[in-house]
N, C-alpha and C positions, 0 to 999 in steps of 0.2 A: 610378052605375055601372052598371048593367042597362041603361039607356039607351044608352051609351057602347058596351057589348058588342053590343045589337042594331043600331046604326049599323056597326059594324064587321064584323058577318056579314052583313048586307045589301050592304054595299060588296065584302064577299069575294064574296059569290054574285054580283053584278053583274060584276064583273071576271072572274071565271071562266067565266060564260056568255058574256061577250065574247070570251075565250080559244078556247071550244070554237066559237062562231058562226065566229070569223077562220080558223078552220084549215081548209085542204081535204085532200083525198086525193092530191091533184098539183098540178104547177105550172100558172100560168094562161098562157094564149097570150101575154100580153104578157112574162112571165117566160120563156116558151121563145123567143120572139123576142129578147129581151135575152140570152139564154143564145148563142142562134145567132150573133148580132151580135159578141159577145166573142170567141167562137171563131173569127169570120174576122178580128178586129183580132188576135187572138194569132198565127194563121197569118201575117198578114201582117208583122208586127213580127218573126217568127221569119226569115221569109224576107229581111227587110231586113237583118236580122243578119247572117246569112249573106252577103249581099252586101257589108258593111261589113268583115266578116272577110277576105273574099276581096280588097278592095281593100287593106286593111292588110297583108295577105302579099306584094303585089304591091309597095306602097311600102317595104316591108321591103328587098325584093328590090333594089330601085332604090337604096336608100340604101348596101347592101353593097357594089353595085358601083361607085357613085360612090367609097365610100371606100375602095374597093381603087385604083380609077384614083388616087385623091389619094395615098394611100401610094406607089405607085408612081412617081408627078409628085415626091414628096420625097424619094424614093429617089435617082431621076435627078439632082435639084438636087443632092444632097449629094455624088453621086458627078462633076458638073461642077465643084463648087466643091473638092473634093480634088484633082481633075484640074489645077486652075488654082491651087493651092497656097494657097488661102485658108481 
């Protein structure tokens, strides 16, 4: 039992020392570069999203205009049918 306890304590000390040695006071240059890269990607994606939203709005306007024309054509067709007595 004592041997197991000593092994456990030794392992805990090694793990703790590894954790302390692995910690630094700030991000590494590689981490900063990754962060900057991710910021640029986010900015690019945000810009793409805005472009797509504008395109969606334009397409919705075109659809509304075509729907209006379609309704007018149907109304004209109904008027002609009524005038012909059909």
